[in-house]
C-alpha positions in Angstrom: 112.3 152.8 57.0 110.4 156.1 56.8 107.9 156.2 59.6 105.2 157.7 57.4 105.5 154.7 55.0 105.4 152.3 58.0 102.1 153.9 59.2 100.7 153.8 55.7 101.5 150.1 55.3 100.2 149.3 58.8 96.8 151.0 58.2 96.5 149.5 54.7 97.0 146.0 56.3 94.5 146.8 59.1 92.0 148.0 56.5 92.3 144.7 54.7 91.5 142.8 57.9 88.5 145.0 58.6 87.2 144.6 55.1 87.4 140.8 55.4 85.7 140.7 58.8 83.0 142.9 57.3 82.6 140.6 54.3 82.0 137.6 56.5 79.7 139.4 59.0 77.6 140.7 56.1 77.4 137.2 54.5 76.3 135.6 57.8 74.3 138.5 59.2 76.6 138.9 62.2 76.5 142.3 63.9 79.7 144.1 64.8 80.8 147.7 65.4 84.1 149.5 65.1 85.3 150.3 68.6 87.7 152.4 70.6 90.1 154.5 68.5 88.9 152.9 65.3 85.3 154.1 66.0 86.7 157.5 67.0 88.7 157.7 63.8 85.6 156.8 61.8 83.6 159.7 63.3 86.3 162.3 63.6 88.6 161.5 60.7 86.5 159.5 58.3 88.9 156.6 58.7 92.0 155.8 60.8 93.3 158.3 63.3 96.4 159.4 61.4 98.7 158.3 64.3 96.8 155.2 65.3 98.6 151.9 64.9 95.9 149.4 65.7 92.3 148.6 64.9 89.5 147.4 67.1 86.0 146.0 66.7 83.4 144.8 69.3 80.7 142.2 69.2 78.1 141.1 71.7 78.6 137.6 73.0 76.0 136.0 70.7 77.5 137.7 67.6 81.0 136.7 68.6 80.1 133.1 69.1 78.5 133.0 65.6 81.6 134.6 64.1 83.9 132.3 66.0 82.2 129.2 64.4 82.9 130.2 60.9 85.9 132.6 61.0 88.7 130.0 60.5 87.1 128.5 57.3 85.8 131.8 55.9 88.8 134.1 56.3 91.2 134.5 53.3 94.5 132.7 53.3 96.3 135.9 54.3 94.4 136.0 57.7 94.2 133.8 60.8 91.7 133.9 63.6 93.3 133.2 67.0 91.8 132.8 70.4 93.9 134.0 73.4 94.3 130.4 74.7 95.9 129.1 71.5 99.5 130.1 72.3 101.5 127.0 73.4 98.3 125.1 74.0 97.1 127.6 76.5 100.2 127.6 78.7 101.1 131.3 78.2 99.2 134.6 78.5 99.1 137.8 76.5 95.6 138.9 77.2 92.0 137.6 76.9 91.3 139.2 73.5 90.6 137.2 70.3 92.0 138.7 67.2 92.4 138.3 63.4 96.0 138.6 62.3 97.4 139.5 58.9 100.1 136.9 58.2 102.1 138.7 55.5 103.2 141.4 57.9 105.8 141.9 60.6 105.8 144.5 63.3 109.5 144.0 64.1 112.2 142.8 61.6 114.2 140.9 64.2 112.6 137.5 64.8 112.6 136.2 68.4 113.2 132.5 68.1 112.2 131.9 71.7 108.9 133.8 71.3 106.3 132.0 73.5 103.5 133.5 71.3 104.9 131.6 68.3 105.5 134.7 66.2 101.8 135.4 65.8 101.8 138.6 67.7 104.6 140.0 65.5 101.9 140.5 62.8 99.3 143.2 62.3 96.0 142.3 63.9 92.5 143.6 64.7 91.3 143.0 68.3 87.8 141.7 68.9 86.3 143.0 72.1 83.5 140.9 73.5 80.5 142.6 75.1 78.9 140.4 77.8 76.0 140.8 80.2 76.3 142.0 83.8 73.9 140.9 86.5 71.3 143.4 87.6 72.0 143.0 91.3 74.6 145.6 92.3 76.7 143.5 94.7 76.8 140.7 92.2 77.8 143.1 89.5 80.7 144.5 91.6 81.8 140.9 92.4 81.8 140.0 88.6 84.0 143.0 87.7 86.3 142.4 90.7 86.7 138.7 89.7 87.6 139.6 86.1 90.3 142.0 87.3 91.6 139.4 89.7 91.8 136.7 87.1 93.6 139.1 84.7 96.2 140.1 87.4 96.9 136.5 88.3 97.3 135.7 84.6 100.0 138.3 84.2 102.3 135.9 85.9 102.3 133.9 82.7 103.3 136.8 80.4 106.4 136.5 78.3 107.7 139.7 79.9 106.2 141.7 82.6 107.5 145.3 82.4 106.7 146.8 85.8 108.2 150.1 84.7 104.9 150.7 82.8 103.0 150.9 86.1 103.1 153.4 89.0 102.5 153.5 92.7 100.2 150.9 94.3 99.3 149.4 90.9 103.0 148.3 90.4 102.9 146.6 93.8 99.6 144.9 93.1 100.7 143.6 89.8 104.0 142.4 91.2 102.5 140.3 94.0 99.5 138.9 92.1 101.7 137.9 89.1 103.9 135.9 91.5 100.8 134.1 92.9 99.3 133.7 89.5 102.4 131.9 88.2 101.7 129.1 90.7 98.2 128.5 89.0 97.8 126.8 85.7 97.1 129.2 82.9 94.7 126.7 81.4 92.7 126.9 84.6 92.7 130.7 84.5 91.6 130.8 80.9 88.7 128.5 81.9 87.7 130.6 84.8 87.7 133.8 82.7 85.6 132.1 80.0 83.0 130.8 82.4 82.9 134.1 84.3 82.3 136.0 81.0 79.4 133.7 80.0 77.9 133.5 83.4 74.9 135.8 82.6 74.8 135.0 78.9 71.3 133.6 79.1 69.8 136.5 81.2 67.1 138.2 79.2 66.7 141.4 81.2 70.3 142.4 81.8 70.4 146.1 80.8 74.0 146.6 81.8 76.8 145.1 79.6 80.6 145.3 79.7 83.7 144.5 77.7 84.7 141.2 79.4 88.0 140.9 77.6 89.3 144.4 78.4 92.3 144.9 80.6 91.6 145.7 84.3 91.9 149.5 84.0 89.1 149.6 81.4 86.9 146.7 82.5 84.6 149.0 84.6 83.3 150.7 81.4 79.6 149.8 81.5 77.4 150.1 78.4 73.7 149.8 77.8 72.2 146.9 76.0 70.0 149.3 74.1 73.1 150.8 72.4 73.6 147.5 70.5 70.2 147.1 69.0 70.7 149.1 65.8 73.7 149.1 63.5 74.5 151.5 60.6 77.0 151.8 57.8 79.6 154.5 57.8 82.4 155.6 55.4 85.8 154.4 56.6 88.7 155.4 54.3 87.5 154.1 50.8 85.1 151.5 52.1 82.0 151.3 54.4 82.0 149.5 57.7 79.5 148.8 60.5 79.1 150.9 63.7 76.3 151.1 66.3 73.7 153.8 65.8 74.4 155.0 69.4 78.1 155.6 68.7 77.9 159.0 70.4 77.0 157.4 73.7 80.1 155.1 73.6 82.5 157.8 72.5 81.3 160.2 75.2 81.6 157.5 77.8 85.2 156.6 76.8 86.6 159.9 75.5 84.4 162.7 76.8 84.8 165.5 74.3 85.8 163.1 71.6 85.8 165.7 68.7 88.7 167.7 70.2 92.1 166.6 69.1 94.7 165.7 71.7 97.8 167.8 72.2 100.5 167.3 69.5 102.7 165.6 72.0 100.1 162.8 72.4 99.6 162.2 68.7 101.9 159.2 68.5 101.4 155.5 67.9 100.4 153.7 71.1 102.4 150.5 70.3 105.5 152.1 68.8 105.0 150.2 65.5 107.6 152.0 63.4 109.4 148.9 61.9 106.2 147.5 60.3 106.5 145.7 57.0 103.6 144.4 54.9 104.2 141.9 52.1 102.0 141.8 49.1 
């Protein structure tokens, strides 16, 4: 398949998911924002980054819980909302990120009949990052972030395939040993710990610092301000409009620095290598 067609089909599918999420959130007055590379694409390109092969949104905890209650019944028949603990009844681990998948799609043509993720991660999807509250006390804040990283590292022992070649130096050693110990702990237990830890300060009213509780360990230290998620605006994205936070500059500068400067040509490649993608009408 021509790679340019594959990218076109991929982004068309992701746009459909985003449009459906936006429809539901608008109907139920649920706030969300485009996030990560999807937010960057909205600001810098007016839509998808041309070489980006995924899509991300973010919701604060209260908005996510509202979306979670109605997503399964409100999404179109082409889509499915899945929680990270729904693969094999919570016995395997991919990550802690909820997502909406586009069922009439395939990332890879060859089907893995032994896939522990039940084929669901072979579809296109939009990640939903959850923004939770951090405690105001500094030692407790550090403990919370450390605990989230620890739970993630232990959970990696329950992954379908742990490719240590992706990691370097001390990180490779850390992941290797923690994944061995984590494999001895029930994944259901680890899912429960991560969920309780993420919601631990949910009721706090004066927590100014928030974080992405379902990010992977190397990004979980990204700390955002509660004030950034008070106002949402609409922005043109491809041929539709979607929601972003009014303080989008603060997030983009925090994550990307000089976000309007294009990366070198050598880095303008899909992150997930999705070149076999097929989308079925």
